[in-house]
C-alpha atoms as one frame of an Amber mdcrd trajectory, in Angstrom:
protein
 -14.110 -15.723 -65.008 -10.307 -15.745 -63.961  -9.244 -12.094 -63.665  -6.484
 -11.078 -66.217  -3.279 -10.698 -64.892  -2.587  -7.386 -67.269  -5.610  -5.884
 -66.265  -4.342  -3.307 -64.399  -0.696  -3.437 -65.033   1.200  -0.004 -65.855
   2.542   0.845 -69.077   4.963  -2.087 -70.429   7.249   0.061 -72.246   9.403
  -2.017 -74.793   8.371  -5.495 -73.523   9.698  -7.679 -76.235   7.017  -9.635
 -78.163   7.092 -13.380 -77.580   9.214 -15.606 -79.690   7.932 -15.993 -83.477
   7.667 -19.770 -82.740   5.236 -19.112 -79.581   2.967 -16.206 -81.640   2.393
 -18.724 -84.692   1.662 -21.782 -82.227  -1.033 -19.541 -80.808  -2.314 -18.353
 -84.518  -2.753 -22.004 -85.578  -4.057 -22.885 -82.394  -6.844 -20.094 -82.483
  -7.359 -20.953 -86.288  -8.198 -24.725 -85.545 -10.680 -23.361 -83.105 -12.131
 -20.756 -85.643 -12.386 -23.742 -87.952 -14.424 -25.883 -85.426 -16.634 -23.014
 -84.618 -17.626 -22.694 -88.354 -18.181 -26.224 -88.754 -20.379 -26.665 -85.706
 -22.409 -23.304 -87.000 -22.955 -24.576 -90.217 -23.728 -28.159 -90.042 -27.511
 -27.629 -89.175 -28.046 -26.214 -93.059 -27.054 -29.825 -93.985 -29.939 -31.244
 -91.797 -32.884 -29.095 -93.020 -34.974 -32.090 -94.217 -34.903 -34.759 -91.266
 -35.427 -32.191 -88.867 -37.971 -30.679 -90.293 -39.440 -34.304 -90.757 -38.821
 -35.501 -87.199 -39.852 -32.318 -85.560 -42.802 -31.589 -87.975 -41.783 -27.778
 -88.218 -42.092 -25.593 -90.875 -39.560 -23.731 -93.084 -40.088 -20.578 -91.006
 -39.519 -22.426 -87.728 -36.411 -24.056 -89.166 -35.187 -20.234 -90.337 -35.419
 -19.225 -87.085 -33.269 -22.062 -85.617 -30.415 -21.538 -88.065 -30.466 -17.763
 -88.422 -32.426 -15.489 -86.268 -31.776 -17.574 -82.629 -28.133 -17.702 -83.514
 -27.691 -14.453 -85.064 -29.378 -12.546 -82.265 -27.777 -14.315 -79.231 -23.966
 -14.198 -81.182 -24.368 -10.437 -81.673 -25.745  -9.666 -78.202 -23.158 -12.027
 -76.383 -20.675 -10.918 -78.548 -20.722  -7.203 -77.404 -20.709  -8.624 -73.720
 -17.601 -10.901 -74.568 -15.964  -7.867 -76.447 -15.942  -5.995 -73.309 -14.733
  -9.035 -71.534 -11.972  -9.635 -73.699 -10.749  -6.167 -72.689 -10.934  -6.546
 -68.895 -10.079 -10.318 -68.080  -8.011 -13.278 -69.182  -8.766 -14.157 -72.663
  -7.627 -17.745 -72.389 -10.253 -18.259 -69.793 -12.912 -16.428 -71.989 -11.888
 -18.550 -75.147 -12.109 -21.652 -72.773 -15.510 -20.979 -71.818 -16.534 -20.309
 -75.237 -15.681 -23.353 -76.920 -16.915 -25.599 -73.941 -20.718 -23.766 -74.005
 -20.927 -24.075 -77.809 -19.298 -27.576 -77.843 -22.125 -28.576 -75.014 -24.936
 -26.541 -76.782 -24.146 -28.321 -80.237 -24.135 -31.842 -78.171 -27.359 -30.636
 -76.646 -29.049 -29.956 -80.292 -28.309 -34.213 -80.568 -30.266 -34.631 -77.513
 -33.140 -32.434 -78.234 -36.413 -34.205 -78.349 -38.987 -31.159 -79.132 -38.782
 -28.053 -81.245 -37.916 -25.719 -78.068 -35.192 -27.792 -76.897 -33.480 -27.252
 -80.315 -33.861 -23.701 -80.523 -32.620 -23.361 -76.792 -29.679 -25.469 -77.983
 -28.905 -23.424 -80.824 -29.224 -20.156 -78.683 -26.111 -21.655 -76.497 -24.314
 -22.118 -79.654 -24.537 -18.622 -80.415 -23.501 -17.507 -76.926 -20.635 -19.646
 -77.144 -19.213 -18.656 -80.804 -19.786 -15.216 -79.793 -16.675 -15.265 -77.634
 -14.321 -16.154 -79.793 -13.303 -13.231 -82.320 -13.206 -10.461 -80.441 -11.059
 -12.369 -77.811  -9.020 -13.853 -80.436  -8.162 -10.783 -82.517  -7.305  -9.350
 -79.373  -4.429 -11.768 -78.146  -3.084 -11.679 -81.791  -2.917  -7.892 -81.637
  -0.526  -8.291 -78.296   1.616 -11.361 -79.898   2.612  -9.637 -83.261   4.079
  -6.298 -83.958   2.210  -4.274 -86.649   4.080  -5.244 -89.521   3.374  -8.604
 -89.030  -0.323  -8.079 -87.782  -2.114  -8.691 -90.920  -0.543 -11.876 -91.725
  -1.471 -13.332 -88.293  -5.041 -12.039 -88.732  -4.951 -13.878 -92.104  -3.580
 -17.308 -91.149  -6.102 -16.901 -88.465  -9.160 -16.381 -90.749  -7.981 -19.491
 -92.780 -10.008 -21.295 -90.046 -13.139 -19.417 -90.941 -12.423 -20.644 -94.594
 -11.375 -24.348 -93.950 -14.578 -24.563 -91.905 -17.058 -23.320 -94.599 -15.107
 -25.345 -97.228 -15.090 -28.700 -94.641 -19.088 -28.469 -94.361 -19.371 -28.407
 -98.173 -17.050 -31.262 -98.575 -18.717 -33.208 -95.796 -22.276 -32.311 -97.016
 -22.755 -34.795 -99.423 -21.632 -37.413 -96.802 -23.969 -36.231 -94.009 -26.773
 -36.178 -96.299 -26.554 -39.732 -97.518 -25.597 -40.995 -93.935 -29.120 -39.233
 -92.490 -30.752 -40.579 -95.716 -29.629 -44.156 -95.516 -29.704 -44.817 -91.532
 -32.641 -43.476 -89.313 -31.480 -44.222 -86.035 -28.017 -44.804 -84.360 -26.943
 -46.337 -81.373 -24.784 -43.841 -79.358 -22.358 -45.102 -76.814 -23.728 -43.928
 -73.205 -26.920 -42.225 -74.910 -28.653 -45.173 -76.609 -30.693 -44.507 -79.893
 -30.960 -41.388 -81.677 -32.067 -40.276 -85.027 -29.133 -39.706 -87.543 -29.064
 -36.079 -87.851 -29.031 -36.225 -83.728 -25.871 -38.578 -83.919 -24.054 -35.814
 -85.922 -24.649 -33.105 -83.245 -22.971 -35.670 -80.791 -20.251 -36.415 -82.652
 -19.429 -32.739 -83.321 -19.932 -31.661 -79.868 -18.794 -33.878 -77.349 -14.926
 -33.854 -78.554 -15.107 -30.234 -78.506 -15.858 -30.039 -74.741 -12.246 -31.689
 -74.322 -11.074 -29.609 -77.057 -11.415 -26.664 -75.077  -8.706 -27.283 -72.773
  -6.268 -26.738 -75.438  -6.374 -22.516 -75.193  -4.361 -23.485 -71.714  -1.274
 -24.213 -73.803  -1.080 -20.490 -75.192   0.460 -17.770 -73.160  -1.640 -14.562
 -71.980  -0.163 -11.994 -73.516   0.956  -8.816 -71.910  -1.107  -5.959 -73.083
   0.207  -3.559 -75.501  -0.782  -0.059 -76.540  -2.668   0.972 -73.337  -3.570
   4.386 -72.581  -2.754   6.463 -69.257  -2.429   4.480 -66.214  -5.352   6.289
 -64.789  -7.325   5.829 -67.999  -6.474   2.227 -67.971  -7.580   1.786 -64.469
 -11.019   3.541 -64.918 -11.820   1.655 -68.039 -10.778  -1.666 -66.874 -12.742
  -1.811 -63.645 -16.195  -1.269 -65.121 -17.725  -3.413 -67.807 -20.895  -0.648
 -68.351 -18.294   1.736 -69.635 -16.976  -0.047 -72.228 -19.359   0.637 -75.330
 -19.767   4.508 -74.048 -15.753   4.528 -74.263 -15.985   3.202 -77.442 -18.772
   5.876 -78.956 -16.595   8.436 -77.333 -13.263   6.990 -79.445 -15.234   6.571
 -82.851 -16.848   9.805 -82.529 -13.213  11.555 -82.221 -12.431   9.554 -85.510
 -15.726   9.628 -87.201 -14.491   9.888 -90.850 -12.432   6.702 -90.442 -14.709
   4.548 -88.979 -17.749   5.789 -91.094 -15.323   4.536 -94.246 -13.698   1.533
 -92.607 -17.731   0.138 -91.061 -19.387   1.225 -94.781 -16.708  -0.160 -96.924
 -16.034  -3.916 -94.971 -19.767  -3.792 -94.197 -20.543  -3.618 -97.824 -17.729
  -5.854 -98.812 -19.467  -8.478 -96.217 -22.540  -8.810 -97.603 -21.299  -9.536
-101.013 -19.339 -12.618 -99.620 -22.038 -13.667 -97.357 -24.774 -13.171-100.012
 -22.513 -15.797-102.516 -22.053 -18.337 -99.714 -25.800 -17.996 -99.046 -26.698
 -18.560-102.832 -23.764 -20.421-104.614 -25.146 -23.835-104.014 -28.757 -22.951
-105.202 -27.407 -21.284-108.261 -25.255 -24.372-109.346 -28.231 -26.431-108.738
 -30.850 -24.581-110.853 -28.520 -23.159-113.160 -25.966 -26.214-113.993 -28.242
 -29.100-112.569 -25.680 -30.565-110.688 -26.304 -32.721-107.393 -25.923 -32.253
-104.022 -22.781 -34.212-104.006 -21.303 -32.513-106.966 -22.150 -28.810-105.601
 -20.522 -29.495-102.378 -17.067 -31.168-103.681 -16.305 -28.770-106.461 -17.357
 -25.681-104.213 -15.536 -26.943-100.924 -12.401 -27.019-102.872 -12.620 -24.114
-104.729 -13.613 -22.410-101.195 -10.755 -24.116 -99.336  -7.845 -23.429-101.719
  -9.166 -19.851-103.064  -9.461 -18.823 -99.343  -6.189 -20.066 -97.981  -4.285
 -18.635-100.988  -6.018 -15.121-100.964  -5.779 -14.849 -97.208  -1.772 -15.947
 -97.242  -1.048 -13.626-100.007  -2.966 -10.608 -98.629  -1.112 -11.209 -95.590
   2.128 -11.112 -96.604   1.432  -8.494 -99.469  -0.375  -5.776 -96.796   2.108
  -6.488 -94.091   5.148  -5.578 -96.801   3.246  -2.340 -97.988   3.055  -1.543
 -94.142   6.891  -2.128 -93.721   7.390   0.374 -96.657   5.342   3.129 -94.894
   1.848   2.527 -96.311   0.055   3.048 -93.072  -3.213   2.582 -94.726  -2.249
  -0.483 -96.293  -5.132  -2.782 -95.269  -7.781  -0.081 -96.588  -5.796   0.405
 -99.749  -5.366  -3.164-100.654  -8.398  -4.147-100.086 -10.184  -1.316-101.924
  -8.287  -2.115-105.153  -9.297  -5.790-104.832 -12.784  -4.873-104.787 -12.600
  -2.814-108.080 -10.405  -5.884-109.677 -12.842  -8.436-108.215 -16.074  -6.660
-109.883 -15.787  -7.808-113.433 -14.694 -11.236-112.505 -17.550 -11.572-109.719
 -20.134 -10.421-112.920 -18.702 -12.303-115.485 -18.516 -15.759-113.264 -22.472
 -15.204-111.794 -23.634 -14.548-115.480 -21.708 -17.572-117.117 -23.657 -20.713
-118.224 -20.572 -22.738-117.932 -20.052 -24.429-114.359 -16.480 -24.575-114.930
 -16.183 -20.653-115.882 -18.009 -20.520-112.976 -16.342 -22.169-110.561 -12.771
 -20.616-112.078 -14.163 -17.055-111.611 -15.338 -17.659-107.993 -12.120 -19.024
-107.180 -10.299 -15.806-108.395 -12.909 -13.808-106.638 -12.464 -15.512-103.558
  -8.600 -15.008-103.617  -9.402 -11.474-103.873 -12.165 -10.888-101.349 -11.933
 -13.520 -98.801  -9.356 -11.497 -96.431 -12.074  -9.235 -95.347 -11.599 -10.636
 -91.796  -7.619 -10.177 -91.937  -7.806  -6.443 -93.313 -10.997  -5.124 -91.176
  -9.051  -6.649 -87.830  -6.183  -5.764 -88.433  -7.182  -2.249 -89.264  -9.544
  -1.531 -86.148  -6.432  -3.204 -84.199  -3.771  -0.991 -85.284  -5.911   2.306
 -84.361  -7.717   1.152 -81.289  -6.030   1.263 -77.694  -5.882  -2.076 -76.127
  -8.822  -1.485 -73.756 -11.079  -1.057 -76.827  -9.978  -3.862 -79.025 -12.338
  -6.793 -78.126 -15.122  -4.204 -77.831 -14.452  -2.706 -81.165 -14.137  -5.815
 -83.167 -17.334  -7.378 -81.287 -19.008  -3.896 -82.222 -18.333  -4.122 -85.863
 -19.340  -8.031 -86.001 -22.822  -6.852 -84.414 -23.417  -3.842 -86.558 -21.679
  -3.469 -90.124 -20.873  -7.072 -90.319 -23.976  -8.151 -89.077 -26.023  -6.122
 -91.380 -23.861  -7.160 -93.981 -24.452 -11.143 -93.624 -28.389 -10.749 -92.924
 -28.743  -7.886 -95.894 -26.343  -9.820 -98.689 -28.480 -12.702 -98.870 -31.649
 -10.791 -99.200 -30.653  -8.583-101.205 -29.718 -11.089-103.784 -33.607 -12.499
-103.492 -34.924  -9.465-103.758 -33.412  -8.415-107.146 -33.859 -11.835-108.627
 -37.293 -12.178-107.860 -38.208  -8.137-108.512 -36.027  -7.202-111.280 -35.093
 -10.305-113.169 -37.378 -13.861-113.649 -37.279 -14.799-110.062 -35.355 -18.212
-108.629 -33.968 -19.636-112.029 -32.228 -15.789-112.086 -30.593 -15.914-108.953
 -27.010 -15.867-110.679 -27.997 -12.287-112.257 -29.178 -11.742-108.657 -25.554
 -12.634-107.513 -23.939 -10.574-110.490 -26.027  -7.329-109.812 -24.711  -7.278
-105.947 -21.216  -7.573-106.958 -21.833  -4.800-109.916 -23.265  -2.475-106.991
 -21.467  -3.451-103.804 -17.672  -3.842-104.868 -17.421  -0.497-106.369 -18.911
   1.049-103.318 -17.055  -0.666-100.823 -13.804   0.320-102.864 -14.713   3.839
-102.729 -15.752   4.319 -99.447 -12.154   2.422 -98.154 -10.145   4.727-100.676
 -11.711   7.763 -98.842 -11.043   6.239 -95.662  -7.066   5.908 -96.632  -6.171
   9.537 -95.216  -8.178   9.293 -92.278  -6.349   5.934 -91.322  -3.442   7.500
 -91.420  -4.691  10.343 -89.264  -5.899   7.938 -86.919  -2.377   6.141 -86.587
  -0.616   9.456 -85.987  -3.206  10.439 -83.251  -2.630   6.795 -81.608   1.012
   6.967 -81.459   0.703  10.044 -79.640  -1.601   8.308 -77.044  -0.360   4.703
 -76.753   2.216   3.752 -74.388   4.056   1.471 -76.795
């Protein structure tokens, strides 16, 4: 790994930010890589049946491939990548991340046995773990505070378009693998149709990783004293003890931030996991109908919500609301509660899609708000570490807990799989108000943390 040329730099004083065209080019490039990672991550969910058939595996074994193997390595290596992002060249970290997940995706397409595929999925998790903490650290050094949420929102659009694209192409992929069993792949030879999908996605990504070198390595800003910076930057193993010490000094802020945004992530992840099944069971729609309608809804609502949120939150921050990220998202959670309940309990598919569209406009800016809020109060030396730690704790618990809670509620309180919509509505009714209360309680600690940050930061 190449050393970061700014890792031991002295405080940068009033060093100017890059020109807007440079900063926004970097943002759009990182968003494109984010889109590519989400597509690589979720494409396996569209290939369940052919993989199970050809590998002779059970639902449990496929669950290990799709969820557990990826999630555990994603969380573990995300922690390592976050610490590296605070110390080494961020361009080289992202290059390595994209190259690793692309090669691992291609390796999925060459797997001949179950354990080959399992190891390849571990590789996908290792590679993708490095993007988010590193990209968010770069963006925080490319934009001034009053533009940061907009930048994070544009970056987060990559995840929205990635998820929507996965739904949109789902029907095409399902048709492809069901109609043609084998393909002749150049230089590789005969492959199964599902293997060809992985190869088509993975091989170009190795070349795509080079695009990161068209971006500048930003000057690190908001650093602590030179003595603290040199001590921390030189010791990778000190990253998380330092982060724990920093979080303990602002405990109320981090409890409210982690709690509020973590609960919200459970709602979003739960919906993403169960919307297709709910539409199929409640409305009798085919896989292609679900993919097309849900994909379009997610893309349009996600882009609109993130852009609008970025504009409003940055305007609020410029007008003196230094808790803008928490304040705005708390309000969105409250407004979204009745809309989400109505949409998920409706027996009209168009009411469902319209309601979910509005619901996602309000809640899809979650990554932009939580990352911007973290970076505004965290010194540069801990930003990648901080984002990685949130993803591995509150974020991971939310993403894992949301789908399970919905299933548990529908099975134990309602009438089982046919009532998955009621489980979705119940999670919204519980978690959205709870998240709003936690974020509202975090507004004052946010303002206090920013005052303390300004006292200690170099810029």
